[in-house]
C-alpha positions in Angstrom: 67.5 110.3 91.8 69.8 107.9 90.0 73.1 106.7 91.5 75.1 108.4 88.8 73.3 111.7 89.5 74.3 111.5 93.2 77.9 110.7 92.2 77.9 113.8 90.0 76.9 115.8 93.1 79.8 114.3 95.1 82.2 115.1 92.4 81.4 118.8 92.9 83.1 118.3 96.2 86.0 116.2 95.0 86.3 115.1 91.3 87.4 111.5 90.9 89.9 112.8 88.2 92.1 113.9 91.1 92.4 110.4 92.7 95.9 109.1 93.0 96.9 106.5 90.3 97.3 103.7 92.8 93.8 104.2 94.2 90.5 102.5 93.4 87.8 105.2 93.7 84.4 105.5 92.1 81.4 103.1 92.0 82.8 99.7 93.1 79.6 97.8 93.3 76.2 98.3 91.8 74.4 99.8 88.7 74.8 103.5 88.2 71.3 103.7 86.7 69.5 102.4 89.7 67.3 104.8 91.7 68.6 105.8 95.1 66.4 105.0 98.1 68.8 106.1 100.8 72.4 106.8 101.4 74.6 105.5 104.3 77.8 107.4 104.8 80.8 105.6 106.4 84.5 105.7 106.7 84.9 101.9 105.9 82.5 99.4 104.3 82.4 96.4 106.6 79.8 93.6 106.9 78.3 95.3 109.9 78.0 98.5 107.8 76.2 96.6 105.0 73.8 95.2 107.7 73.3 98.8 108.9 72.4 99.9 105.3 69.9 97.0 105.0 68.3 98.0 108.3 68.1 101.7 107.4 66.8 100.9 103.9 69.8 102.5 102.2 70.8 101.0 98.8 73.9 103.1 98.4 76.9 103.2 100.7 79.2 106.2 100.3 82.5 105.1 101.8 85.8 107.0 102.2 88.0 103.9 102.0 87.5 101.6 99.0 86.6 98.0 100.1 88.1 96.8 96.8 91.7 98.1 96.6 93.5 95.5 94.5 92.3 93.0 91.9 90.1 90.1 92.8 90.1 86.8 90.9 87.4 85.1 93.0 84.6 86.1 95.3 84.0 83.2 97.6 83.6 84.8 100.9 86.9 83.6 102.3 87.8 87.1 103.8 86.1 90.2 105.0 86.4 92.0 101.6 84.7 89.1 99.7 82.0 88.8 102.3 81.2 92.5 102.1 80.9 92.3 98.3 78.7 89.1 98.4 76.3 90.7 101.0 76.1 94.0 99.1 75.4 92.3 95.8 72.9 89.9 97.3 71.0 92.9 98.8 71.3 95.1 95.8 73.4 97.7 97.6 75.8 99.9 95.7 79.2 101.0 97.1 80.9 104.2 96.1 84.3 105.3 97.4 86.0 108.7 97.3 89.4 108.1 99.2 92.3 110.1 97.6 90.0 112.3 95.5 88.8 113.6 98.9 92.3 113.7 100.2 93.3 116.1 97.5 90.1 118.2 97.8 90.4 121.8 99.1 87.3 121.1 101.2 88.1 117.4 102.0 89.8 115.3 104.7 92.6 117.8 105.6 90.2 120.8 105.7 88.2 118.9 108.4 91.3 118.5 110.5 92.1 122.2 110.1 88.6 123.1 111.0 88.7 121.0 114.2 92.0 122.5 115.2 91.0 126.1 114.3 93.7 126.6 111.8 93.7 129.8 109.7 95.2 131.0 106.5 95.3 127.5 105.1 97.4 126.4 102.2 97.9 123.1 100.4 101.0 121.3 101.7 101.8 119.3 98.5 100.1 120.8 95.5 99.0 118.3 92.8 100.9 118.5 89.5 99.5 118.6 86.0 96.0 119.5 87.0 95.8 122.8 85.1 95.2 122.8 81.3 95.0 125.6 78.7 92.8 125.9 75.7 93.6 128.0 72.7 91.0 128.5 70.1 90.2 130.8 67.1 86.9 132.6 66.8 85.5 135.1 64.3 85.6 138.6 65.8 81.8 139.0 66.0 81.5 135.7 68.0 84.3 136.3 70.6 82.1 137.3 73.5 79.6 134.5 73.0 82.2 131.8 72.9 84.2 133.2 75.8 81.1 133.5 78.0 80.1 129.9 77.2 83.6 128.8 78.3 83.4 130.8 81.5 80.0 129.3 82.3 81.5 125.8 82.6 84.5 126.8 84.6 87.1 128.0 82.1 89.2 131.0 83.1 89.3 130.1 86.9 92.8 130.5 88.4 93.1 130.2 92.2 91.0 133.1 93.7 90.3 134.6 90.2 87.6 133.8 87.6 86.9 134.9 84.0 90.6 135.0 83.2 91.6 134.9 79.4 93.9 136.3 76.9 93.1 137.3 73.4 95.1 138.1 70.2 93.6 139.5 67.0 94.7 138.2 63.7 93.5 136.9 60.3 92.5 133.3 59.7 92.3 131.6 56.3 90.6 128.5 55.0 89.1 126.9 51.9 86.4 124.3 52.1 86.0 121.4 49.7 82.7 120.5 47.9 81.4 118.7 51.0 82.0 121.6 53.4 79.4 123.9 54.8 81.3 127.1 55.7 79.6 129.5 58.1 81.5 132.4 56.4 82.7 132.4 52.8 82.0 130.0 50.0 83.1 126.4 49.6 85.9 126.1 47.0 87.1 129.6 47.6 90.0 130.8 49.8 88.5 132.9 52.6 90.2 135.3 55.0 88.4 136.2 58.2 89.2 138.6 61.1 89.6 136.2 64.1 90.6 136.3 67.7 92.7 133.7 69.5 91.2 133.0 72.9 93.3 131.5 75.6 91.8 130.2 78.9 93.0 127.9 81.6 90.8 125.3 83.3 91.1 122.4 85.7 91.7 118.9 84.2 88.4 117.4 85.4 86.4 120.1 83.4 88.0 119.2 80.1 84.9 117.4 78.6 82.6 120.1 79.6 84.9 122.8 78.3 85.2 121.2 74.8 81.5 120.5 74.7 80.8 124.2 75.4 83.4 125.2 72.8 81.8 123.1 70.0 78.3 124.2 70.9 79.0 127.9 71.0 81.6 128.1 68.1 80.1 129.1 64.7 82.5 127.1 62.5 81.8 123.7 61.1 85.3 122.7 62.0 86.7 124.1 65.2 90.5 124.7 65.5 91.7 124.3 69.0 94.6 123.0 71.1 94.8 121.8 74.7 98.1 121.9 76.6 99.1 121.1 80.2 100.6 123.8 82.3 103.1 123.6 85.2 101.3 126.2 87.3 100.9 125.2 91.0 97.2 124.5 91.8 96.6 126.4 95.0 93.5 124.6 95.9 94.3 120.9 95.1 96.7 118.5 96.6 97.8 116.5 99.7 97.9 117.9 103.2 97.3 121.4 104.5 99.2 123.9 106.6 97.7 126.6 108.6 98.2 129.0 111.6 96.8 128.8 115.1 95.1 132.0 116.1 97.4 132.2 119.1 100.7 130.3 119.7 100.4 127.4 122.2 102.9 125.7 124.5 103.9 122.4 122.9 102.7 120.3 125.9 99.4 122.1 126.0 98.9 121.8 122.2 99.4 118.0 122.4 96.8 117.8 125.1 94.5 119.9 123.0 95.2 117.7 120.0 94.5 114.5 121.9 91.2 115.8 123.1 90.1 117.4 119.9 91.0 114.4 117.7 89.6 111.9 120.2 92.7 109.8 120.2 93.9 107.4 123.0 97.5 107.9 122.1 99.8 110.3 120.3 103.2 109.0 119.2 105.5 111.9 118.8 109.1 113.0 118.6 110.7 115.0 121.4 109.3 118.3 122.2 111.4 121.4 121.2 110.3 123.7 124.0 109.1 126.4 121.7 105.5 127.6 121.0 103.3 125.8 118.3 102.1 128.3 115.7 102.3 126.8 112.3 100.7 123.4 111.9 100.8 120.9 109.0 98.3 118.1 108.7 97.7 115.1 106.5 95.0 112.6 107.2 95.9 108.9 106.9 99.4 107.6 106.1 101.5 110.8 105.7 105.2 109.9 106.1 105.8 111.0 102.5 104.9 114.6 103.5 107.4 115.1 106.3 110.0 116.9 104.2 107.2 119.1 102.7 106.2 120.0 106.2 109.8 120.9 107.2 110.2 123.1 104.0 106.9 124.9 104.8 108.3 125.8 108.3 105.7 123.9 110.3 106.3 123.7 114.1 104.4 120.3 114.1 103.3 117.8 111.5 100.2 115.8 112.4 99.5 112.6 110.5 99.4 108.8 111.0 101.1 105.4 110.3 104.6 106.8 110.9 107.2 104.1 111.1 110.2 103.9 113.5 112.7 105.4 111.1 110.2 108.1 110.0 110.5 109.8 113.4 114.3 110.3 112.9 113.4 112.7 109.9 112.2 115.4 112.4 115.9 116.2 113.0 114.8 118.7 115.7 113.3 121.0 113.1 109.7 120.2 114.0 107.5 117.8 116.1 106.1 114.7 114.3 102.8 113.6 115.8 101.1 110.3 114.8 97.5 110.4 116.1 96.3 107.2 114.4 94.9 106.5 111.0 91.3 106.3 112.0 91.5 109.2 114.3 93.0 111.5 111.6 90.1 110.6 109.2 87.2 110.1 111.6 85.4 113.3 110.7 85.4 112.6 107.0 82.0 110.9 107.1 80.5 113.9 108.9 81.9 116.1 106.0 80.2 113.9 103.4 76.9 113.6 105.1 76.7 117.4 105.7 77.6 118.1 102.1 74.9 115.7 100.8 72.3 116.9 103.2 72.7 120.5 101.9 72.4 119.3 98.3 69.7 116.7 98.6 66.4 116.7 100.5 64.2 114.0 98.8 65.7 111.0 100.6 67.6 110.0 103.7 71.3 110.7 104.2 72.3 108.5 107.1 75.5 108.8 109.0 76.8 105.4 110.0 76.9 104.8 113.7 79.4 102.0 113.5 82.9 102.5 114.7 85.1 100.8 112.1 88.4 101.4 113.8 90.2 98.0 113.9 92.7 99.2 116.5 92.1 99.0 120.3 94.4 100.7 122.8 95.1 98.7 126.0 
């Protein structure tokens, strides 16, 4: 298997098209056409992790966090980022990062937290905007089913929990080809009228290339008329954070004890308890202060995240509990998610879960 083929598999879980603009996801080091001998899955790519990949004979590191986040003008080994890159390049080890693409995934970082906490009836906390597109195209009446099924096959017409959704309008199309044209119906140089159907289907942004390829391949005309527009519909399965319901309400003190044990954290920084049961729980792995207001609007009893600053805690305003469990702790199960996903998809080489604890924070 080539590196790019493995990346295509990972994009089934979380397409890179949904990475945040500020992020640096994708293949950061290495040649996408190289064969894969083994994959090491980690949260962070440190020098010790590259050494582990060398020992385990893995020439691809799949990392959640990108080791290269901002631009580099020199690679001299003066800091840990540059030393990682030098060692990876010297040993022909590729590095691939998913980060916010996996943050935004329905089955990504936040789904793992929900799974660990046993949350049910999950919903996206902050749905991602401008991710649903619409295709309108015009097809001869006799070819409608063929074209529509070709579009369905590559993901068109999927809306939330529904598939094969479309809308059709019958009408009459007209065209006249010049001397160099090769009309499928009618004769060049003559005005032709044809019974046509307008097909409208929605699709997710990352599928655009595949949708258009299927359209051009299945459509009978030499020149295909079509338009693609962006919709404002909320994407129910894509975005930052999640909110769900506990099977049974829990006392707030007992829930914090359960949270500390389940998320394997040494310390939970939280706002004052409100002396009411915890039922509705919002989560966002990593730095999540930007989602506090969304958690309040959603009616959460507690919002679990990380990297909250002093003034962020004031935003609770006695409406919910804010709980900072630590950045590493909130994302620690992500590498298990990636390794499990790859093991189900691939069986012809090793998928190794890194045994190195990359958390830079020590609690005294």
